[in-house]
N, C-alpha and C positions, 0 to 999 in steps of 0.2 A: 504493500500500500504506500509506503514511504517513497519507494522508487517511482511508482506511478505519479504520485504528487509532485516529486522533484522534476520528472520529465515534462509534465504539463506546465509547471512553472517556468521551466527553461524555454519551452515553445512560446509561451506567452511573452516572456521578456525579450525574445528574439524579434517579435513583431511590435516594435515600439510605436509604429503608426496607429495600431489598434488601441493601444493604451492611451495615446494622445487624444484620439477622437472619443474614446469612452469618457475622458475627463472634460474635453473641450465642449462636447455636445451639450451636456447638462448646464455648463457654465454659460453658453450662449443663450439657451432657453431662459435660464434664471435672470440673466442680464436684461433680456428684452422684456420679459414680464414685469420685472421690477421697474424698468425704465418707464413703462406705460402706466402701471398702477400707482406708483408712488412719486413719479416725477411729472406726470401729465399736467398737474396743477400749475407747473411753472411754464408750460407751453402756451401757445396762443389761445386767447379766449375764443368763445364761440362766435363765428362770423355771422352777423345778423344784417341782411339787406333791409333797408328801410325805404319805402316809397312814401314820401311825405307830400301828399296832395293838398294837405291843409295849410301848412306853413304858418300856423298860428301859434300863440304862446303855449297852449296846452300840448300840442304835438311836439314843440321844441323841448318842453319839460319832460315829456315821455322819453324822448331820445336821450336826455341827460340821465334819467333814472335807469334806462336800459344799459347805458354805458358802464354802470357800476358792476354789471354781471355778464356783459358780452361786449363784442366789438361792433357797434352799429355803423353801417356805411350807407349813406343816402345815395340813391340812384333812381333811374327811371323804372317804371314797371316792367318794361321789356327786358332791361338788364337784370332786374331781380328774378324774373321768371326764368331767364336763361341760366342764371347762376344756380338756381334750385333744380330746374327740370333737366337742362342739357348738360351742364358742367358738373353737377353733383357736389359743388363746393360748400353748400349750405343746406341744412335740413328744412329751412323754411324762410319766408320773407314776410314782413309786416307792412300792411298798407294802412296809413292814416288817411281816411277819406276827407274830402273837402267838406268843410263845415263842422269838423270834429270839435274844434276849440269853442265855437259858438254854442253848440249843443251842450258841451260839458259844463261851460260856465253858467248856462241857464238851468243846470240841474237835470237835464234830460239824458236818457241813456243813449250812448253812441256805440255803433258797431265798429270794430276793428277787424279788418280782413287778414287772415293768416293763410298765405300761400305755402303749401306743404309738399314734402316728399316723404310719405309714410314709410318708405323703405329705410329711412334714417331715423328709426324710432327713438333711439337713445338721445340723439341730438335734438329731436323734435320735443321730447319730454323736457329737456333742459330749457328749450326755448319757451315752452308753455309755463314752466316754473318762473322764468324771468318775467314773463308778462303778468303772471299772477302777483308777483312781488311788486312789480311796477304799479299795477292797479291799486294794490293795498297802500303803497307809499303815497301815491297821488291822492287817494281818498283821505288819508290821515292829514295831508296838508290842506285839502280843500274843505272837507266836511266829515270829520271823524265819525259822526253818528248817523250820517245819511245813508241812503241806499246806494249800492254799487252803480256806477255810471258807465261801466264798460261791459260790453258783450262781445265775445270772440266768435267770429264766423270763419270756419275753415273751408278751404278750397284745395282739393288734391290736384296737383299739376301733373302727376305721373301715372294716374290710374283712376279707377272708379270708387275705390273704398277709402274712407277717411283714415282708417287705422289697419294695422296688421297684427296678427297673433304672434306670440313669442316663438312658436315652433316654426313659423314661416321664416323668421329671421335666422334660425339656426340651420335650416336645411342647406342653403347654398354653401356656407362656410365648411360645414362638416363633410358635405359631399366632395368638395374640392380637396380638402385635407386628406381624407382617406384614400381618394384616388391617387394623390401624389405619393402617399406612403406605399401603397401597393405597387404602383407602376415603377417608381424609382428603385425601390428595393428589388423588385422582380427583375427589372432590366439589368441592373448592375450585377446581381448575384448570378443570373443566367450567363452573362458574358464571362465572369470569372470561372464559373463551372465548366464552360466549354473550353476555356484556356487550360484548366487543370486536366481535362480529358484529352487534350491535344488537338481538338477539332479546329480551333482558330489558328493554331500554328500551321496546320496543313493547308488552311485557306490562303496563306501567304504565297503559296506556289500553285494554287488552283487556277485553271484556265479562265474562269469567270472573274477572278480577282477578289481580293479581300474585301474591298469596299462594297461592291455590289451585293455580296452575300450578307455581309453584316447589316447593311441598310435594309435589306429585305426582311431580316429577322427583327430589326427594330420597328419596321412598319407594322409587322404582326403584333408586336407589343403595344404599339400605339392604338391599334384597333381594339385589342383586349382592354386597354385602359379606358378608351371611349365607351366601350360596352359596360364596364364596371360603373363608370360615372352615370351613364344613362339608366342603368338598373337602380342606382341609388335615388336618382331624381324621380323615377317612376314609382318607387316605393314611397317617397314623400308624397306623391300625388295620390296614390291608392290608400295609404294608411292615414295620412293627415290632411288630405284635401288641399295640398299646396298647388297653386297655379303653376303651370309651365309655359305661360305666355300664350300668344296667339298663333304661333307658327311651329309645328312639329319639325320642320326643316331647320329652323333656328336652333332648336334644342339639340338635334343631331350634330349640327355644324359646330356649336360651341363645345360639345363633348369631344368631337374629333380633334379640334384645335387644342384643347386642354390635354388630351391624351398624347398628342404629338409633342407638346412642350414638356410634359412629364417624362416622356421617353428620352428627350434631349437631356434633361437633367440626370436621368438614370445613366445615360452613356457617359456624361461628365463624371459622375460618381465612380463609374467603372474605370475610367481613365485616371482618376485621382487616387483611388485606392490601390494599394499594392498587394492585397491579399483578400481572401474571403472574409477573414475576421474583421477587416476594416469596413466592409460594405454596410453592415447594419448601423454601427455608430456614425458613419459618415452620412447615411441617409437621414437618421434622426437629427444630426447636427445641422443639416441643411434644411430639411423639410419643416421641422417644428418652428425654428426662428422665422423662416419665410412665411409660414402660415400666420404667425403672430404679426409680423410687420405688414403683411399684405391685406390685413383687415378681415381675415377668416375667423378670428376670435372676437374682435371688437371693432367698432367703427374707426375709420382712419383719422377722423378729426379729433379723436381722443389722444392721439400720439404726439410726441414732441416733433418739432420742425425737422430735425435730422432724420427721424424715422419715416416721416411722410415723404421726404425726398428719396429715401431708399425704396419706399413702397412704389413710387412711380416708375422705377426701373425694374421692378420684380414682376415676372409674368403672372404669378398667382393673383396679383392685384387686378390684372386685366381679366383673368378668368372669373374672379369674383364679380367684377363689374358686369361682364356679359351675362352671367347666370342671374345676378340680381335684377338686371333689366327684364329678364324673362319671368322670374319667379315672383318678384315683389312689385314690379312696375307694369306687368302684363303687356309687355311690348313684343314686337315681332322681329323679323329677320334684319331689318335695317339697324336695329339697336346693337347688334353684335358685330357689325362690320369692323370697327376700329379695334375692339378687344381681340377678335379672331386674327386680325392682321398682326398685331403685336405678338400674340401667342405663337403664330407660325414663324415669324422672323426670329424670335428669341429661341424657340424650340429647335429650329434648323441650325442656328448658330451654335447652340450648346451641343447638338448632336454631332456636327462636323468636328468641333473641337474635341469632344469626348472620344470619338472614333479615332481621330489622329493621335491623341495621347495614348489610347489603348493599343493602337497598332504599334507604336514605338515600344511599349512595354512588352508586347508579345514578341516582337522581332528581336529584342535583346535577351530573351530567355534562352 
C-alpha cells in the first residue's frame, strides 16, 4: 500500500501543470465572485435614462433625488428607448411627462412612465426601489401627511409581459454554462485520449492531412454541443413554460453558434494542457470564471468596470445575449445576428489556435 501511495504521489508531482491548475482554478473563481459580490458597490451606479418632458421645478427635484441612488442622464425619448431596448445598457428609463410639476404642486396625482426591459429584472427592481424612495422623499418635503402624488405606469419595450418569473431568468445562464462545461471538457479530453492511443500521431502522415480530420471531429463535437444546448432549452420550455422566442430557426442557429464557440474553447484547452490530468482543472479554471464574468450568474451591470470590459470580449456574453433575446424578450431571428457572428468568429479563432498548439504538441512527442 505504501508503495502504491508513493508511486501515485510521484506521478502527481511529475505533472506540475495539473497541480497548478487545480490551485489556480478555484482561486480564479473565488476572485471573480468576491470581486462582484463585495466590490460591486464601488463600481458605477445604476445608469438611469431620464426623459424630462416637463422641465419644471418638481421634475428637476426628482432628478436630484434620483441622483442620490443612481446615475440619471437626461436624453430624448428615442435615445432612452434605444438604450433600454436595443443596446441593453439600462434596465429601464423614466419619462417625466409634460405638466408633471403643475399637477404635483396642485396636489393632484401624476403619472410617471417607466420604460422597461423585464429581462433585466434585478436592475429593474433597483430602479423601482429608487423611484419609491424618490417619491417618499419628495412627499416628506412637500406634504408629509398627504396622499401619494405619484403613480408609476410601466411600458415593456422588449416584449408583451411586464415582468418575468425567476426560473425564466435562470434558464439561459444555466443552459449556456452546462453546455460549455460538457463540450469543452469532452472536446479536450477526447483529443488527449486519441493522442494517448496514437491515433492523432498517425494522422500527421495520413493522406487527408491532420487538419482536415481533426476539424471534422471537432465539427461533430460542435453538433453534439448544439444538441445538448437545444435539449436543455426544450426542457425549460416543457417543464417550466419558458418562451423560446418567435423563431425555431433562431433557436437552432444560436445553439449551433454556441456549440461551435464551445468546441473552439475545448480545442484551446487541449492545446494548452499537457496531459489528461490537466484537462479537467483547466476546463473549470476557464469555464467557471467566464460564466461569472459573462453574466451567466448575475447581470452584467452589477460588475465592476474592468469586469464589464472583459465581458464584452468573452463569447459567452454574446451567447447569453442571443439566448436572452429569445427566451426573455420573445424576439426572432434578427435579434441573434450580431451574437451569432461574434460566436462564430471567436469560436473559429480559438479552434484554429487550439489545433495549431495541439499539433505542435503531438509532433514533438
